[in-house]
N, C-alpha and C positions, 0 to 999 in steps of 0.2 A: 503494499499500499504505500503510495506518494502522499506527502504532505506538503503542501506549498504554505509557507508563513510570510504574510506581508505586514511589516511595522510602518506606521506613519509616526514619524518623530518631529517635534516641534521645539527645535532649541531657544533656549532664552537668548535674546539678543546679545550678539557678540561671543557665543558658546558654540557657533556652528563647526568650527576645527576641532573643538573638543570631543564634539560627537564623532566626527569622522574620524580622529585619532583612535577613540574607542573602539569603533567599528573594525579598525586595521587589525586590533589585537583580538577582540572576540570572533571576527568573521571565521577565521581559519579553524577555530575552536569548534565553532557550530558545525562549519563544512565537515569536519571529522567525525561527528555523530553517525551513528548506523541508521541508513534510510534518508541519509540528506543526499538529494540529486543536485547538481548543478551542470549547467551550460557551461563547457568550457568556450570561453570567447578569447578574448586576446591572449589570456592563460587559464590554468584551471583553478585559479584564485581570485577572479575579479569581482568587485563590487561597485554596485549601482545604488544610489542613495536617491530618494524621491522626497524632497521637502513639500508636501503636499500644501501646506498654508501658503507657502511662498510661491507656489506654482513653479518649482525649480526641480530639475534632475541633474545631478553630478555623475557623469558617466565614467569618471577614471579614465584609464588607458583603454578602455574599450572604444573610445571614439577619438579619432584624430581629426578633428575638424580644417580642412583645407590641404591635407595630405592624403596619401594613400594608406588603407588600413594596414598596421602591422599586427600579423598574426604569430605568435610565439609557439610554434608548433613543438619546439624543444621542451616548453613548460606546460605542454598540454591543451594549447590553444586550437580553436577550429573555425573554418569559415562558418560552417552551418550552425556553431554556437553563437558566433558573433551576430548571424542575421536573426537567430531566435532571441538575442538579447534586445536587438534595435527592435524587432517587432512588438516586443514587451513594452519598451518605453515608449513606442509609437503609440500603442492601444491606451495608455494612460496620459500620454501629453495631449494638451489643448493646443489649439493655434497660436497660444500667447504664452506657452510655457518656455521658460528659459532654459535651454540645455549646456551645461557646462561641460565640454569635453576635457580629457587629459592633456591635450595638446592642441593649440590653435583657439582662435577667437570663439566667443560665446555664440551658441547655435539657436536656431529655431526648429520647430518641428519639421519644416519644408527642408532643412539642411540635412537633418538626419536621415529624412526618407530619402533625398537623393543620394546619400553616402550609402545606405543599406541597398538602393536599387542598382548602384553601381557594382557593389560587392556581391549581390545576388547573380546578377548578369555574368561577371567575370567567373564566379564559381561554377556556374551552370556551364558555360562554354569549356572550361577546363574539364569538367565531368565529362563533357561530350567528345572531346579530343581525346581522353584516355580511351572511352569507349570504342574510338574510331581506331585505335593502336597507335596513335602518334607518339613518338619518341618526347623524352623530357624536353631536348633542345627545340623541337619544334612547338612544344607546348610553352616554353619561355618566350620563343621569338613572337608566337602569337599573342601571350598576354602582354609583351612589351608594346606591341603593335596596338591593342585594344586599349590599354593605359593612355599610349600617346593620343590616341583618337579620341580619347575623352576629355583630354584638357582644354 
């Protein structure tokens, strides 16, 4: 049986960083509990915090606004986990939600949607190329072309 726990926190003024610091200590302990399932996004230990009262989502390194996604596969990250994380945030975000990326400028829901769609498109094309039996070199060349065309 899977259980999803969602906590809505409203830090006192000036205490937001204190809450984020506490999560960085507690998060790994919670993730280690039996039955806790996570999407491996940027890594296998990502944290996204939704400050509902302020209509703000802090995405940490899951979202690099203004640059291409960095997926640390060596630390358990995956494109499908990133897409799932983006879908979750997009479902809770409104048109005025402020999205704080781990890198880059403050973002909107539209910015996150465009980033998610780019990653989903490139990921699907890579899967299609693999199914077609293309070599790693051919796939890298195709991705470089796709990413260059997206600029």
